C-alpha positions in Angstrom: 15.1 11.3 -2.7 12.2 13.3 -2.9 9.1 11.7 -0.4 5.9 10.3 -1.5 4.6 12.8 0.9 5.8 14.3 4.1 6.5 12.6 6.7 5.0 14.9 9.0 1.4 14.0 6.9 1.9 9.8 7.2 -0.1 10.0 10.8 -2.7 12.0 8.8 -2.5 9.8 5.7 -3.0 6.9 7.9 -5.8 8.4 9.5 -8.1 9.8 7.3 -7.9 6.5 5.4 -8.9 4.5 8.6 -11.5 7.2 8.3 -12.7 6.5 5.0 -12.4 2.9 5.6 -14.0 2.2 8.1 -16.1 5.1 9.1 -16.8 7.4 11.5 -14.0 6.6 14.4 -12.7 7.9 18.3 -9.4 8.3 18.1 -8.4 5.5 20.3 -9.8 2.9 17.9 -8.0 5.0 14.9 -4.8 4.8 17.0 -5.9 0.7 17.4 -7.1 0.2 13.1 -3.3 1.8 12.2 -1.4 -0.5 14.7 -3.9 -3.8 13.3 -3.3 -2.8 10.0 0.4 -1.6 9.9 2.3 -2.9 12.5 2.5 0.7 14.6 0.9 2.3 17.3 1.2 5.8 17.2 0.8 7.3 20.4 -2.3 9.3 21.6 -1.0 12.5 21.8 0.3 12.3 18.2 -2.8 10.8 17.2 -5.0 13.9 18.9 -2.4 16.4 17.4 -3.5 15.4 14.0 -6.8 15.1 14.3 -6.9 18.9 16.1 -4.6 19.6 13.4 -7.0 18.2 11.1 -10.5 19.3 12.1 -8.3 23.0 12.0 -7.9 22.9 8.5 -11.4 21.4 8.3 -10.4 18.0 6.4 -12.4 16.3 9.5 -15.0 17.2 11.9 -15.8 15.6 15.1 -18.7 14.9 17.6 -19.2 14.5 20.9 -21.5 11.2 22.0 -21.9 9.1 24.6 -20.0 6.0 24.6 -19.8 3.2 27.1 -21.2 6.0 29.8 -17.9 8.3 28.8 -18.2 11.4 26.2 -16.1 10.5 23.0 -15.6 12.7 20.3 -16.1 11.3 16.8 -14.5 12.4 13.9 -16.1 12.3 10.2 -14.2 12.8 6.7 -15.0 16.0 5.4 -15.4 16.5 1.8 -12.4 18.3 1.7 -10.4 15.4 3.5 -11.9 13.2 0.9 -10.7 15.1 -1.9 -7.5 15.4 -0.1 -7.1 11.8 0.1 -8.2 10.8 -3.1 -4.9 13.1 -4.4 -2.6 11.5 -1.7 -4.0 8.0 -2.6 -3.3 8.9 -6.6 -0.3 10.5 -5.9 0.9 7.2 -3.5 0.1 5.0 -6.8 1.9 6.6 -9.1 5.0 7.2 -7.0 4.8 3.7 -6.8 4.3 2.9 -9.8 6.9 4.9 -11.5 9.5 3.4 -8.6 8.2 0.3 -9.5 8.7 0.6 -13.6 12.2 1.4 -12.5 12.7 -1.1 -10.1 12.0 -3.8 -13.9 14.6 -1.7 -16.0 16.9 -1.9 -13.3 16.4 -5.8 -13.5 15.9 -6.0 -17.7 19.9 -4.4 -17.5 20.9 -6.8 -15.2 19.5 -9.6 -16.6 21.0 -7.7 -19.8 24.6 -7.8 -18.6 24.1 -11.3 -17.3 23.3 -12.7 -20.3 24.5 -11.1 -23.2 25.5 -13.7 -24.7 21.1 -15.3 -25.2 19.7 -15.0 -27.8 17.5 -12.1 -28.8 14.5 -14.2 -28.4 15.2 -14.9 -24.8 15.4 -11.1 -24.3 12.1 -10.4 -26.1 10.8 -13.4 -24.0 11.7 -12.0 -20.6 11.2 -8.3 -21.9 7.2 -9.4 -22.8 7.0 -11.4 -19.2 8.2 -7.7 -17.6 5.8 -5.7 -19.3 3.4 -8.8 -18.2 4.8 -8.2 -14.6 3.9 -4.4 -14.7 0.6 -5.4 -15.6 0.1 -7.4 -12.9 1.5 -5.0 -10.5 -1.0 -2.3 -11.6 -3.9 -4.8 -11.3 -3.0 -6.7 -8.3 -3.1 -2.5 -6.6 -6.4 -1.9 -7.5 -7.9 -5.0 -7.3 -6.5 -5.3 -3.6 -8.4 -2.0 -2.5 -11.0 -3.3 -3.7 -11.3 -7.0 -2.9 -8.1 -7.9 -0.7 -9.6 -11.3 0.1 -9.9 -12.8 -3.1 -6.5 -11.1 -4.3 -4.5 -12.4 -1.7 -6.2 -15.7 -2.7 -4.9 -15.3 -6.4 -1.4 -13.8 -4.5 -0.6 -17.4 -2.5 -1.7 -19.2 -5.7 0.2 -17.7 -7.9 3.2 -17.8 -5.9 2.5 -21.8 -4.5 2.5 -22.4 -8.5 5.6 -21.2 -9.3 7.3 -22.6 -6.1 5.8 -26.3 -7.3 7.0 -25.2 -11.4 10.7 -24.0 -9.7 10.7 -27.6 -7.4 9.5 -29.4 -10.7 11.8 -28.3 -12.6 14.8 -28.5 -9.7 15.5 -24.9 -9.5 16.3 -24.3 -5.6 14.9 -20.8 -4.6 16.7 -18.8 -1.9 14.4 -18.5 1.2 15.7 -15.0 1.7 14.7 -13.8 -2.4 11.3 -14.3 -1.1 8.6 -12.3 0.7 7.5 -13.9 3.3 
């Protein structure tokens, strides 16, 4: 299976994402941001090697500023860096959409094999719901980028509502099936 993008470029992508989201930052702040958002703190050496490589490739520029009495190198994204970031982001969305569609196709096949005795009308309803879930996934990805807090609230509310329906109908959903 081909990765979304080269593992050697994951750190570059996370750094560019950090600069796009937060603005110009120094290396330590970028490492801290990555740790905060993704639960992984890359080494300072890795961050600065990545920044140096991206600077050589004209994806970022640096400017020395005095912060807290020390000289800090502050990194900013270039137009070329923004273009690379946008292309990578689009590629990731397309890849995730493709995998999500494959996942739902697989789930539909499992459903078809498990419920082969179920009526065609029921199977059509399941297909309609699967199509709606694909749309919900796409809209959610877009909204998470534009309005993350509001989107998170809607996701939590929807999950709570679905759990209430299951409880009301006496359907036990194993906790390991839930992404909590």
